[in-house]
N, C-alpha and C positions, 0 to 999 in steps of 0.2 A: 415376733421374735421371742417375746417372753413366753407365749404359749408353747412355742416349739421347744424352748429350753426346758420347760416344765415336763413336757412329754418325753424328751430324751432322757431326762433324769429319772423319769418313772420307768422307762424301759430298762435302764441300768439297774434300778432297784429290783425289777422283776427277775432279771437273769442272775442277780447276786443275792436274792433274798435269803436263801439258805446259808450262804456264806456269811451273813451278818447275824446269825443266830448262835447264841452261846449253847454249847453242847452240855446236856444233862445226862450223865451216865450212871447206871446202877448195877451194871453187869458184874463188876468186881465184888461189890457187897453181896449181891445175890448168890454168887458162886462160892466166894471165899471169905465172906464177912466174919464168920465165926472162926475158921481155921487160920486165916492170915489177914487180920483186920487192917494192918498197916499196908500190905500189898494192895488190898482192895481200895483203900483210901487213895494211894498213889495212882492207881489205875483210873478210878472214877473222877477224882478231884484235880489231879495234876495233869495226867496224860490227856484226858478228854476235857476236863473242866477248864484247863489253862492252855495247854499246848494246842489242842485242836481248835480252841476258841480264839486263837490269836489271828483274827480274820484280817487285820490291817496288814499282815505280812504275807500270808498265803490264804487263798479261799479254801472252803471245804472241798471243792472240786479238785484243786491242786493237791491238797493233802491226801485225798483219796487216791489220786494217781501215784503219788510218792509211796503210799502205804502198800498198795497192791503190788507195785513194782518190787518193793523190798521183800514182801512175803514170798512172792513167786521166785525171786532170785535165790532165796534161802531154801526153796523146796517145801515151803509150808503151804500145803494145800488141804488143810483140814477145815473145821468149822470156823476158825478165825478168818481164813481167807473168804469163805462164803459170806460171813458177816460184813467184811469190808467191801466185797463186791456189791452186796446189797446196799451198803451206804453210798458207794460210788454211783450206783444207779439213782438213788435219792438225790445225790448232789449234782446231778445233771449230766453224767457220762452216758452217752447213748450206746446201744448195742453195737453199732458200727465202730464207734470209737473204742469200746472195750476190746473188740476183736483186733483192731489195729495196735492198741497198746500191748496186748499179749503177744501178738506176732512180732512186734519190735523187741520185746523182752526176750523172746526165744533165741534171737541171734546173739545175745549177750549172756543170758543165764542158762541156756540149754533147752533143747527141743523137748525132752521128756517132761520138764517142768511146765512148759507151755501147754503140752497136751493135757496134763493133769489140771491145770488152771482152766482150760477151755471147757472141760467137762462140768465144772462148777458154774462157769460164766453162762453157759448155754441155759442152764436151769434158771439162773437169776434173771436174765433178760427176756426169756421166752415164756416164763410162767404165767404172765398176765395178758399175753397176746396170743389168741388162738388163731389157727388157720395158717395155710401156707400159700395163700394167693398174693397177688401183687399189692393189694391194699394192706394186708397184714405186714408184709415185708417193709412197706413204706412206713407204717406206724412205728416199727422197731428202730427207725432212723432218728426219731425226734422225741423230744420231751413232751411236747403238748399233744393232747388227744386229737384224733381226726374228727370225732364228734358224729353227729347224725346227718343223714341226707338233708341237703339244703332245700327242702321242699318249698319253703316260703318264697324263695327267690328263683326257683328252678326255671321259670318262664323267661328269666333274663340271662340264662346261661346256655351255651352249647356244650353238651356233655354233662357228666355227673360231678357235682361238687358237694362238699360236706362242711358243716359249721359247728364249731365248738366255742361257746362263750367262755372266755377265760376269766374275765372280771366284769362285775356288774356295778362296781362302785368306784369312786374317785375318777379314774379315767377308764370307762368301759372299753373293752376291746375283745376281739374274737380271733380264733385261728381258723382260717379258711383253707380248705384242701381241695385241689383240683386233680382229677384223673388226667392221664396224658391226653393232650388235645383239647381239654376243656378250657373255656374262656368265658368271661362275662361279656355282655353287650357293651357297646359304646355307652357311656353315661357321663353325667356332670354332677358334681357336688356344688349345688348353687348356694350362695350366701351373700347377704348384703355387706357383711363385714366379718373378717376372719374366715373360718370354715376351711373346707378341704379335707384331705385324708392323708395319712401316712401309712406306708406298708413296710414291714420288716420281713425279709426272707427267712424262713425257718428250715426248710428241707427241700431237696429236689432242685429243679430248674424251671424258671418261668420267664414271662415277658410282661413288660409294661410299655404302653405306647400312648402318646398324646397325638391328637389330630395334627397332621402336617409335619410330624417329626418322626425320626427313626425309632424303632423299638429298642428298649433297653433291657438287657438280660438281668434277671433277678436270681441270685444265688443265696445260700444261707449267709445271713449277716448283711446283705444288701439293704440299704434304707432308701425308700422312694418317697419323696415329698410331692404330693399332688396339690397344686393350688386350687382354690375355689374357682368355679366357673370355667374350668378347662375340660374339654371333651377328651375322654381317654377310655382305655380298657386294660385289663390285665388277666393273666391266666397261665396255664401250664405250657411247657414246650410239648411238641407233638410226641416226643419219645420219653417223657419223664413225668412222674407224679410231681406235684409241687404244692407247697404250703407257705402261706405268709400270715403274719399277724396284721390285722386291720384296725387302725386307730382313727376315729372320727375327730377331726380338729373342731373344737367349739367355735360356733359362729352365730351371727344374728340372721334371723329369717332364713335358716338353712333348710335345704331339702335335696333329696337325690332325684334326679330326673333320668330315667332309663330311656335309651334310644334304640337304634337299629342294631341287629347282630353284626358281629365281625364276620365277614364272609370268608369262605375257604380260600378264595383268591388272596384276600388281604392277609389272612393268617399265614398261609403257606409261603408267602413271598418273603417273610422275615427269617425263615429257617436257612 
């Protein structure tokens, strides 16, 4: 239980890391330091250094949503909106969420304002993801990278999977992405004491199943606790890309034992 609490606290830290960082801003002094030094100070030290940094009240993600809503509502679609859209992206707002936010704003602030905002948002969220295939479209839905083809473990998967190591220290974990229909073999996380695995849904839709039990749907935010020494598998739904974070729970004498593939009959029976 202690290990589990530590891991859950670590996940909370990961998703709110940027929200716990004090903002250091120099834009005011860079642009207006000589012409309007007091305005520059208020902008850098008060607005960003104090108001934006009050993370105990609103996270950076929340403040980004409030700010872009305010700017779009006023019809401000210049470089200041571009800057705040870029910051919103850094603060964890995905392309899908940005599109939904601006769509919602359109009904209250006006359709032309939303159109102007969309022109800027498309460049912000698409500039670092090339391609128009399904993989690129899925990457735009989530913060974590898809990573590289999971060649080291491909013999234990049906279909293509991808692996991105997110952390190598403290609690190592990776983002694992599955193409539609991809799943790993039945396997067991063996351990003499402790051990097991924890999954956290990131994007798309997937499945987790223990031997002898019904499959459990995994959606973004779903947390799956996998006990040690339990036979199981996990992977994508047949019609959806899927990604989850995978945390290895520390244990004594632990090892992964890979078993037989999940047959099409077994897999398709859960849909």
